[in-house]
N, CA, C and O atoms as a GROMACS GRO file, in nm:
protein
  284
    1MET      N    1   8.657   4.984  11.299
    1MET     CA    2   8.779   4.986  11.222
    1MET      C    3   8.891   5.040  11.310
    1MET      O    4   8.871   5.135  11.386
    2ALA      N    5   9.007   4.978  11.300
    2ALA     CA    6   9.121   5.022  11.382
    2ALA      C    7   9.168   5.159  11.337
    2ALA      O    8   9.158   5.194  11.220
    3GLU      N    9   9.220   5.235  11.431
    3GLU     CA   10   9.263   5.373  11.402
    3GLU      C   11   9.372   5.377  11.295
    3GLU      O   12   9.371   5.467  11.211
    4GLU      N   13   9.466   5.280  11.297
    4GLU     CA   14   9.576   5.284  11.201
    4GLU      C   15   9.532   5.244  11.060
    4GLU      O   16   9.605   5.269  10.964
    5ASN      N   17   9.415   5.182  11.045
    5ASN     CA   18   9.367   5.141  10.914
    5ASN      C   19   9.278   5.246  10.847
    5ASN      O   20   9.234   5.225  10.734
    6LYS      N   21   9.252   5.356  10.913
    6LYS     CA   22   9.163   5.458  10.856
    6LYS      C   23   9.235   5.537  10.747
    6LYS      O   24   9.353   5.568  10.758
    7THR      N   25   9.160   5.569  10.644
    7THR     CA   26   9.213   5.656  10.540
    7THR      C   27   9.187   5.800  10.583
    7THR      O   28   9.106   5.822  10.673
    8PRO      N   29   9.253   5.898  10.521
    8PRO     CA   30   9.236   6.037  10.565
    8PRO      C   31   9.091   6.085  10.561
    8PRO      O   32   9.053   6.170  10.641
    9ASP      N   33   9.011   6.033  10.470
    9ASP     CA   34   8.872   6.080  10.462
    9ASP      C   35   8.781   6.011  10.562
    9ASP      O   36   8.660   6.037  10.562
   10GLN      N   37   8.833   5.925  10.647
   10GLN     CA   38   8.751   5.858  10.748
   10GLN      C   39   8.780   5.911  10.888
   10GLN      O   40   8.755   5.842  10.986
   11GLY      N   41   8.832   6.031  10.899
   11GLY     CA   42   8.870   6.086  11.028
   11GLY      C   43   8.758   6.154  11.102
   11GLY      O   44   8.785   6.232  11.194
   12GLY      N   45   8.636   6.130  11.068
   12GLY     CA   46   8.524   6.197  11.131
   12GLY      C   47   8.455   6.288  11.032
   12GLY      O   48   8.501   6.307  10.920
   13ARG      N   49   8.345   6.344  11.075
   13ARG     CA   50   8.262   6.424  10.985
   13ARG      C   51   8.334   6.549  10.937
   13ARG      O   52   8.332   6.580  10.818
   14ILE      N   53   8.398   6.621  11.027
   14ILE     CA   54   8.464   6.747  10.989
   14ILE      C   55   8.590   6.719  10.908
   14ILE      O   56   8.611   6.780  10.803
   15LEU      N   57   8.674   6.627  10.955
   15LEU     CA   58   8.795   6.596  10.880
   15LEU      C   59   8.762   6.533  10.745
   15LEU      O   60   8.833   6.556  10.647
   16GLY      N   61   8.657   6.456  10.740
   16GLY     CA   62   8.613   6.398  10.612
   16GLY      C   63   8.574   6.507  10.514
   16GLY      O   64   8.610   6.501  10.396
   17TRP      N   65   8.501   6.608  10.562
   17TRP     CA   66   8.462   6.719  10.474
   17TRP      C   67   8.584   6.795  10.426
   17TRP      O   68   8.594   6.829  10.308
   18VAL      N   69   8.679   6.822  10.519
   18VAL     CA   70   8.801   6.894  10.482
   18VAL      C   71   8.878   6.816  10.376
   18VAL      O   72   8.925   6.873  10.278
   19TYR      N   73   8.890   6.686  10.396
   19TYR     CA   74   8.963   6.604  10.299
   19TYR      C   75   8.895   6.606  10.162
   19TYR      O   76   8.961   6.627  10.060
   20ARG      N   77   8.767   6.585  10.160
   20ARG     CA   78   8.695   6.579  10.032
   20ARG      C   79   8.694   6.714   9.961
   20ARG      O   80   8.702   6.719   9.838
   21THR      N   81   8.683   6.823  10.036
   21THR     CA   82   8.667   6.954   9.973
   21THR      C   83   8.799   7.025   9.949
   21THR      O   84   8.815   7.089   9.845
   22LEU      N   85   8.892   7.016  10.041
   22LEU     CA   86   9.014   7.094  10.028
   22LEU      C   87   9.138   7.013   9.994
   22LEU      O   88   9.220   7.057   9.913
   23ALA      N   89   9.153   6.897  10.052
   23ALA     CA   90   9.279   6.825  10.040
   23ALA      C   91   9.266   6.694   9.964
   23ALA      O   92   9.365   6.622   9.948
   24GLY      N   93   9.149   6.661   9.919
   24GLY     CA   94   9.128   6.532   9.855
   24GLY      C   95   9.185   6.524   9.715
   24GLY      O   96   9.241   6.620   9.664
   25PRO      N   97   9.171   6.409   9.654
   25PRO     CA   98   9.223   6.390   9.519
   25PRO      C   99   9.155   6.484   9.421
   25PRO      O  100   9.037   6.515   9.434
   26ALA      N  101   9.231   6.529   9.322
   26ALA     CA  102   9.177   6.620   9.222
   26ALA      C  103   9.077   6.548   9.132
   26ALA      O  104   9.093   6.430   9.101
   27THR      N  105   8.975   6.620   9.092
   27THR     CA  106   8.879   6.564   8.998
   27THR      C  107   8.871   6.655   8.878
   27THR      O  108   8.885   6.776   8.890
   28VAL      N  109   8.847   6.597   8.762
   28VAL     CA  110   8.835   6.674   8.640
   28VAL      C  111   8.705   6.641   8.568
   28VAL      O  112   8.696   6.655   8.446
   29ASP      N  113   8.607   6.598   8.641
   29ASP     CA  114   8.478   6.567   8.581
   29ASP      C  115   8.422   6.691   8.514
   29ASP      O  116   8.417   6.798   8.574
   30ASN      N  117   8.382   6.677   8.390
   30ASN     CA  118   8.323   6.786   8.311
   30ASN      C  119   8.415   6.906   8.299
   30ASN      O  120   8.368   7.020   8.292
   31ALA      N  121   8.546   6.884   8.296
   31ALA     CA  122   8.639   6.996   8.286
   31ALA      C  123   8.622   7.070   8.154
   31ALA      O  124   8.634   7.192   8.150
   32ILE      N  125   8.592   6.998   8.047
   32ILE     CA  126   8.575   7.062   7.917
   32ILE      C  127   8.428   7.091   7.891
   32ILE      O  128   8.396   7.191   7.827
   33HIS      N  129   8.340   7.006   7.939
   33HIS     CA  130   8.198   7.019   7.908
   33HIS      C  131   8.135   7.141   7.975
   33HIS      O  132   8.031   7.188   7.930
   34GLY      N  133   8.197   7.192   8.080
   34GLY     CA  134   8.138   7.303   8.152
   34GLY      C  135   8.176   7.439   8.099
   34GLY      O  136   8.143   7.541   8.160
   35CYS      N  137   8.245   7.445   7.985
   35CYS     CA  138   8.290   7.574   7.934
   35CYS      C  139   8.218   7.608   7.804
   35CYS      O  140   8.139   7.528   7.753
   36SER      N  141   8.247   7.724   7.752
   36SER     CA  142   8.182   7.768   7.628
   36SER      C  143   8.237   7.691   7.509
   36SER      O  144   8.343   7.628   7.517
   37ASN      N  145   8.164   7.697   7.398
   37ASN     CA  146   8.209   7.628   7.278
   37ASN      C  147   8.341   7.686   7.228
   37ASN      O  148   8.428   7.613   7.182
   38GLU      N  149   8.355   7.818   7.238
   38GLU     CA  150   8.479   7.882   7.193
   38GLU      C  151   8.598   7.834   7.276
   38GLU      O  152   8.704   7.802   7.221
   39ALA      N  153   8.581   7.830   7.408
   39ALA     CA  154   8.689   7.784   7.495
   39ALA      C  155   8.721   7.638   7.468
   39ALA      O  156   8.838   7.600   7.469
   40ARG      N  157   8.620   7.557   7.443
   40ARG     CA  158   8.640   7.415   7.414
   40ARG      C  159   8.719   7.401   7.283
   40ARG      O  160   8.811   7.319   7.274
   41ASP      N  161   8.683   7.480   7.182
   41ASP     CA  162   8.753   7.473   7.054
   41ASP      C  163   8.898   7.518   7.068
   41ASP      O  164   8.988   7.458   7.009
   42LEU      N  165   8.921   7.624   7.147
   42LEU     CA  166   9.058   7.670   7.170
   42LEU      C  167   9.139   7.564   7.243
   42LEU      O  168   9.256   7.543   7.212
   43TRP      N  169   9.077   7.497   7.339
   43TRP     CA  170   9.145   7.391   7.413
   43TRP      C  171   9.181   7.277   7.320
   43TRP      O  172   9.292   7.224   7.327
   44LYS      N  173   9.089   7.239   7.232
   44LYS     CA  174   9.116   7.130   7.139
   44LYS      C  175   9.227   7.169   7.042
   44LYS      O  176   9.313   7.086   7.009
   45ARG      N  177   9.225   7.293   6.996
   45ARG     CA  178   9.329   7.340   6.904
   45ARG      C  179   9.466   7.338   6.974
   45ARG      O  180   9.565   7.295   6.915
   46ASP      N  181   9.470   7.384   7.098
   46ASP     CA  182   9.594   7.385   7.173
   46ASP      C  183   9.644   7.242   7.195
   46ASP      O  184   9.764   7.215   7.182
   47LEU      N  185   9.554   7.152   7.228
   47LEU     CA  186   9.592   7.012   7.248
   47LEU      C  187   9.651   6.954   7.120
   47LEU      O  188   9.751   6.882   7.125
   48GLU      N  189   9.589   6.982   7.007
   48GLU     CA  190   9.640   6.930   6.881
   48GLU      C  191   9.776   6.988   6.848
   48GLU      O  192   9.863   6.917   6.797
   49LYS      N  193   9.798   7.117   6.878
   49LYS     CA  194   9.930   7.177   6.856
   49LYS      C  195  10.036   7.110   6.942
   49LYS      O  196  10.147   7.085   6.896
   50ARG      N  197  10.001   7.079   7.067
   50ARG     CA  198  10.096   7.012   7.156
   50ARG      C  199  10.128   6.872   7.106
   50ARG      O  200  10.243   6.829   7.110
   51LYS      N  201  10.027   6.801   7.058
   51LYS     CA  202  10.050   6.667   7.004
   51LYS      C  203  10.137   6.674   6.880
   51LYS      O  204  10.227   6.592   6.862
   52GLN      N  205  10.111   6.772   6.793
   52GLN     CA  206  10.191   6.789   6.672
   52GLN      C  207  10.336   6.819   6.708
   52GLN      O  208  10.427   6.763   6.647
   53TRP      N  209  10.358   6.906   6.806
   53TRP     CA  210  10.493   6.938   6.850
   53TRP      C  211  10.563   6.813   6.900
   53TRP      O  212  10.681   6.791   6.869
   54SER      N  213  10.492   6.729   6.978
   54SER     CA  214  10.551   6.606   7.030
   54SER      C  215  10.587   6.512   6.915
   54SER      O  216  10.693   6.450   6.917
   55ARG      N  217  10.500   6.500   6.816
   55ARG     CA  218  10.529   6.415   6.700
   55ARG      C  219  10.653   6.465   6.628
   55ARG      O  220  10.740   6.386   6.589
   56GLU      N  221  10.662   6.596   6.610
   56GLU     CA  222  10.777   6.654   6.541
   56GLU      C  223  10.906   6.630   6.619
   56GLU      O  224  11.010   6.602   6.559
   57GLN      N  225  10.901   6.640   6.752
   57GLN     CA  226  11.019   6.616   6.833
   57GLN      C  227  11.062   6.470   6.825
   57GLN      O  228  11.181   6.440   6.814
   58ARG      N  229  10.966   6.378   6.829
   58ARG     CA  230  11.000   6.236   6.816
   58ARG      C  231  11.063   6.208   6.680
   58ARG      O  232  11.162   6.136   6.671
   59GLU      N  233  11.006   6.267   6.576
   59GLU     CA  234  11.060   6.249   6.441
   59GLU      C  235  11.201   6.309   6.431
   59GLU      O  236  11.289   6.248   6.370
   60ARG      N  237  11.223   6.426   6.488
   60ARG     CA  238  11.354   6.490   6.486
   60ARG      C  239  11.457   6.404   6.557
   60ARG      O  240  11.568   6.385   6.507
   61LYS      N  241  11.422   6.351   6.674
   61LYS     CA  242  11.515   6.266   6.748
   61LYS      C  243  11.544   6.137   6.674
   61LYS      O  244  11.657   6.089   6.673
   62ARG      N  245  11.441   6.081   6.610
   62ARG     CA  246  11.460   5.958   6.533
   62ARG      C  247  11.555   5.985   6.416
   62ARG      O  248  11.643   5.904   6.388
   63ALA      N  249  11.538   6.099   6.347
   63ALA     CA  250  11.625   6.133   6.236
   63ALA      C  251  11.768   6.156   6.284
   63ALA      O  252  11.862   6.118   6.215
   64GLU      N  253  11.786   6.217   6.400
   64GLU     CA  254  11.919   6.236   6.455
   64GLU      C  255  11.986   6.102   6.486
   64GLU      O  256  12.104   6.084   6.458
   65ARG      N  257  11.912   6.009   6.543
   65ARG     CA  258  11.967   5.877   6.573
   65ARG      C  259  12.009   5.806   6.445
   65ARG      O  260  12.116   5.746   6.438
   66GLU      N  261  11.925   5.814   6.344
   66GLU     CA  262  11.957   5.748   6.216
   66GLU      C  263  12.078   5.812   6.151
   66GLU      O  264  12.161   5.744   6.090
   67ALA      N  265  12.090   5.945   6.163
   67ALA     CA  266  12.205   6.016   6.104
   67ALA      C  267  12.334   5.974   6.174
   67ALA      O  268  12.437   5.958   6.110
   68ARG      N  269  12.329   5.957   6.308
   68ARG     CA  270  12.447   5.913   6.382
   68ARG      C  271  12.487   5.772   6.344
   68ARG      O  272  12.606   5.742   6.338
   69ARG      N  273  12.391   5.686   6.318
   69ARG     CA  274  12.422   5.549   6.279
   69ARG      C  275  12.487   5.545   6.142
   69ARG      O  276  12.570   5.458   6.114
   70GLY      N  277  12.450   5.639   6.057
   70GLY     CA  278  12.503   5.642   5.921
   70GLY      C  279  12.645   5.695   5.914
   70GLY      O  280  12.710   5.681   5.811
   71LEU      N  281  12.693   5.757   6.021
   71LEU     CA  282  12.830   5.814   6.017
   71LEU      C  283  12.935   5.709   6.021
   71LEU      O  284  13.054   5.740   6.018
   0.00000   0.00000   0.00000
């Protein structure tokens, strides 16, 4: 393979390890599954609160747009 066509993880054994372990793309495999049930429940509750807040903001903005149209 030509040198200019190599990806960062193909730079040899040591550079490949550095890329995969330190500088490589982030992975989130089992991010939730590896924690306690309490932490998982708290995470789910927090996620639902964030989704609810987003829904409320969209609804508020929609109501503001409709109010401006009615003026």
